[in-house]
C-alpha positions, 0 to 999 in steps of 0.5 A: 322076149320070146317068139312063137309062130302063128301056126304053133299058136293056133295049134297050142293056144292053151299052152302058149297062153299058159306060158304068157300067164306064168312069165312077165315077158312079151311073146311076139307072134310070127307069121311067115317069119315076120312079127305081126302081133304080141302077147303080153302078161296082163300084170306086165302090161299094167306095169308098162302102162302105169309108167306113162299114165298115173290115171290108168293105174288108178283106174285099174285099182278102182276096177279091181275093187269094184270087181271084188265088191261084186260090181260087175256087168253081164255080157248083155249089159256091156255089149247088148245084143250082137 
């Protein structure tokens, strides 16, 4: 597990997200040297969720297949007008 200060996160968001994407690890975000949130690689999150919920894993597989088939929603379709 890695830690990253919120000030560093703010200044280097792209770099931090790149590290999260490359590594199957959890990055804990610190504010005033206290943990306030975490960033996690999406693959790792899916693995952790699948350990506790088989329906979740099935829904991920279905969503990926729908995406592959071009079955997507536009931002407006999903969220309407803000």
